[in-house]
C-alpha positions in Angstrom: 19.2 30.3 -9.5 18.4 29.6 -5.2 17.7 25.5 -4.7 15.5 24.8 -2.4 14.4 21.2 -0.7 10.3 21.9 1.1 9.7 19.3 3.3 5.9 19.0 3.0 4.4 18.6 6.8 1.1 16.2 7.6 -1.1 19.6 7.0 -0.2 19.6 4.0 -1.5 16.1 3.0 -4.4 15.7 5.2 -4.9 12.1 7.4 -6.8 9.8 4.3 -7.6 9.4 0.5 -10.3 12.1 0.5 -8.5 14.8 2.6 -5.5 13.9 0.8 -6.6 14.8 -2.9 -7.9 17.7 -1.3 -5.1 18.9 0.6 -2.7 18.6 -2.4 -4.5 20.9 -4.8 -3.7 23.5 -1.8 0.1 22.9 -1.7 0.4 22.9 -5.1 -1.0 26.3 -5.8 2.0 27.2 -2.7 4.7 25.2 -4.5 4.0 26.4 -7.7 4.4 30.2 -6.1 8.1 29.1 -5.5 9.2 27.3 -9.0 6.8 30.9 -10.4 8.8 32.4 -8.1 12.1 31.2 -10.0 12.9 28.7 -7.2 14.6 25.7 -7.9 12.3 23.2 -6.0 13.0 19.6 -4.5 10.0 18.3 -3.0 10.0 15.6 0.0 6.7 14.8 2.7 5.8 12.8 5.5 3.8 9.4 5.7 2.9 9.0 9.5 -1.2 9.0 8.6 -0.9 7.1 5.6 1.9 4.9 6.7 0.1 3.5 9.7 -3.5 3.1 7.7 -1.8 0.9 4.8 -0.2 -1.0 7.8 -3.4 -1.5 9.8 -5.4 -2.8 6.4 -2.6 -5.1 5.9 -2.8 -6.4 9.3 -6.8 -7.2 9.3 -6.2 -8.7 5.7 -3.3 -10.8 7.5 -5.5 -11.7 10.2 -8.9 -12.7 8.2 -6.7 -15.2 6.4 -2.5 -15.7 7.4 -2.6 -18.3 4.3 -3.7 -15.7 1.2 -2.1 -12.1 3.0 1.3 -12.8 4.8 2.0 -10.3 7.0 3.2 -6.9 5.3 6.4 -5.8 6.5 6.3 -1.6 7.8 9.3 -0.7 5.0 6.7 -2.2 2.0 3.4 0.0 3.4 6.4 3.0 3.5 6.8 2.3 -0.4 3.0 2.0 -0.6 2.8 5.5 1.0 5.5 7.2 -1.2 3.8 6.2 -4.5 0.0 7.3 -3.7 1.3 10.4 -2.1 3.4 10.7 -5.2 0.9 10.2 -7.5 -1.6 12.5 -6.3 0.8 15.6 -6.0 2.9 15.2 -8.7 -0.5 15.1 -10.8 -1.7 18.4 -9.0 1.3 20.5 -9.0 1.5 19.2 -12.8 -2.4 20.9 -13.2 -1.6 23.8 -11.0 1.8 24.6 -13.5 0.0 24.3 -16.7 -3.1 26.5 -15.1 -0.1 29.3 -15.2 1.1 28.2 -18.7 4.9 26.9 -16.6 5.7 23.9 -18.4 7.6 22.0 -15.4 7.8 18.0 -15.6 7.4 16.6 -12.0 8.7 13.3 -11.0 8.3 11.0 -8.2 11.1 8.3 -7.5 10.2 5.7 -5.0 13.8 6.5 -2.7 15.1 3.9 -0.3 17.8 5.2 2.7 19.9 3.4 4.5 19.9 2.8 8.3 22.2 1.5 10.9 20.6 -2.0 12.4 22.5 -1.0 15.7 20.8 2.2 15.9 19.2 2.6 19.4 16.0 3.6 18.5 15.0 0.4 17.2 15.2 -0.5 21.4 12.7 2.7 21.7 10.0 3.2 19.5 9.0 6.9 19.4 7.5 7.9 15.8 3.9 7.8 15.9 2.0 7.0 13.0 -1.6 6.2 12.0 -4.4 7.7 13.1 -5.6 9.2 16.6 -7.0 7.6 19.2 -8.1 7.7 22.7 -6.2 5.7 25.4 -8.9 3.1 26.0 -9.0 2.4 22.2 -4.8 3.0 22.1 -4.7 0.3 24.6 -7.3 -2.0 23.3 -5.2 -1.5 19.9 -2.0 -2.6 21.9 -3.4 -6.0 23.5 -5.1 -7.1 20.4 -2.6 -6.2 17.5 0.9 -6.4 20.2 1.6 -2.9 19.0 3.0 0.1 21.1 1.2 3.1 21.5 2.0 6.4 23.3 0.0 9.7 23.5 1.2 12.2 21.1 1.4 15.7 22.0 -1.9 16.0 23.6 -3.6 15.7 20.8 -4.3 11.9 21.4 -3.0 8.3 21.1 -1.0 6.7 18.0 0.8 3.8 17.0 4.7 4.0 17.9 7.0 2.3 15.6 11.4 2.5 15.6 12.9 6.0 13.8 16.5 5.3 13.4 18.2 8.1 11.8 19.2 8.4 8.0 22.5 7.8 6.7 22.4 7.2 3.2 19.9 8.2 0.3 20.4 5.2 -2.0 18.8 7.1 -5.4 20.7 10.3 -5.2 22.3 9.4 -8.6 18.7 9.4 -10.3 17.6 12.2 -8.0 20.4 14.3 -9.0 20.2 13.6 -12.8 16.5 14.6 -12.6 17.5 17.7 -11.1 19.9 18.6 -13.9 17.3 17.7 -16.6 14.8 20.9 -15.0 12.6 18.8 -13.6 11.0 19.3 -10.3 11.1 16.5 -8.1 9.6 14.7 -5.2 12.2 12.3 -3.4 12.6 10.6 0.1 8.7 10.1 0.7 7.7 9.8 4.3 11.5 10.1 5.3 12.5 7.1 2.7 11.9 3.7 2.4 14.1 2.0 5.8 17.0 -0.7 4.7 19.7 -2.1 5.8 22.7 -3.2 3.9 23.3 -6.8 3.8 27.0 -8.4 2.4 27.8 -6.9 -0.6 24.8 -5.4 -2.8 21.8 -6.9 -0.7 19.5 -4.0 0.9 16.7 -5.7 3.6 14.1 -3.4 4.4 13.9 -2.1 8.1 10.6 -2.0 10.7 10.9 1.8 11.1 9.6 4.9 9.7 12.2 7.5 9.1 11.8 11.0 10.6 11.4 13.0 7.0 12.8 16.2 8.5 15.8 14.2 9.1 15.7 12.7 5.8 15.0 16.2 4.0 18.4 17.9 5.7 20.3 14.6 4.5 18.6 15.2 0.6 19.3 19.2 0.7 23.1 18.3 1.6 23.6 16.0 -0.6 21.7 18.0 -3.7 23.8 21.4 -2.4 20.5 23.0 -1.9 20.7 26.8 -1.0 17.5 26.5 1.8 16.2 23.4 3.4 12.4 24.7 3.8 10.1 23.0 6.9 6.4 23.3 6.4 4.3 22.9 9.6 1.3 23.7 11.5 2.6 26.8 12.8 3.8 29.8 11.5 7.0 30.4 13.4 9.1 27.9 16.2 8.4 29.4 19.4 10.2 28.8 23.1 7.5 28.3 26.1 4.7 27.1 23.5 1.2 27.6 24.7 2.3 29.6 28.1 1.6 32.8 28.8 5.2 33.5 28.0 5.5 32.5 24.5 7.8 34.0 22.1 8.3 33.3 18.6 11.4 33.2 16.8 12.2 35.2 13.9 16.0 35.1 12.8 18.1 32.7 14.6 21.6 31.7 14.9 22.4 27.9 14.8 24.1 28.2 18.4 20.9 30.1 20.0 19.1 27.6 18.2 21.3 24.4 19.5 21.0 26.6 23.2 17.1 26.5 22.6 17.2 22.9 22.1 19.3 21.7 24.9 17.3 23.9 27.3 14.3 21.7 26.2 11.8 24.3 24.7 11.4 22.1 22.3 8.7 18.9 22.0 10.4 15.3 21.4 7.2 14.2 19.6 6.4 17.2 17.3 8.9 20.9 17.0 12.3 19.1 18.3 12.9 16.9 14.8 12.4 20.0 12.9 14.5 22.1 14.8 17.3 19.8 14.8 17.3 19.1 11.4 17.3 22.8 10.7 20.3 23.2 12.4 22.2 20.2 11.0 21.5 22.2 7.4 22.1 25.3 8.4 25.3 24.4 9.8 26.6 21.9 7.0 28.0 24.4 5.1 28.5 28.5 4.8 25.5 30.3 3.7 22.7 27.9 4.0 19.3 28.5 5.8 16.6 26.4 7.1 13.1 28.4 7.2 10.9 26.7 9.6 6.9 28.0 8.8 3.5 27.6 7.4 2.8 25.9 4.0 0.8 29.0 3.1 3.4 31.4 4.2 6.4 29.9 2.1 7.1 32.5 -0.1 6.8 35.1 2.6 8.8 33.3 4.4 11.8 32.8 1.6 11.6 36.8 1.5 12.4 36.9 5.0 8.8 38.8 5.6 7.8 35.6 8.2 8.9 32.2 9.7 11.7 31.1 11.6 14.7 31.8 9.5 18.6 29.2 10.8 21.5 30.3 9.9 24.9 29.9 10.7 
């Protein structure tokens, strides 16, 4: 049985509560297809819209009544998003599996991920969270709330926060125990709750959001997965994306993909983290592969029929 870590992108979850409840039903069908086909699946997911929504809501409460509602750290917002995304996702997947007469427990693990306090990302916020805004609205919000904003891949403006690289997954033994108990595990949601080690035992929340693709690559390595599947909004990774000479990539070696990344073919805020995470995992051990494709094409991609596959 092949072990697969599946990193769900934002299109698999929606942008708000209503969209999410609808989206996870479709997502669960695609994941159930993989389980039914015999793959051992571990799930991770993004949380950009959700963490941003929670943060803004908490900030508004704080501004209305600061004595009653203290400032909520971003790490806590990530923890909240892990729980409510996991709640919707595990229920939808459980229901879909039972409808197919598959008895497969599904569990969400609130996952802490260690980051380096000296990571340069803390001085250069780049990770977009929350909803899209016009430039005027974003600049107004930046002035009023003291946040940083940036244009996001031509789709509008969003708040940006620090995105340090993941170093260690704290709950890895719990995740492994659940996998060994034949449960489908949802872990490292939103890239994990970012924490910094202090002293001998203390973990302090960090004001950041970890990229879920980098964390998924780390998770896949630690649980000794055979495949990392990064689900996104395109069927295949492309060179010269959006241009007349666009070229889609099928089977690509680690070395080739590294050359394309260095040449600047992939946007820093969208495809580049996926490609870099895919390279990281595929290069980590002989025989490992990364698939980047659409949610609905995941099963065909694993069968080698579509998607971009990075291999050593």
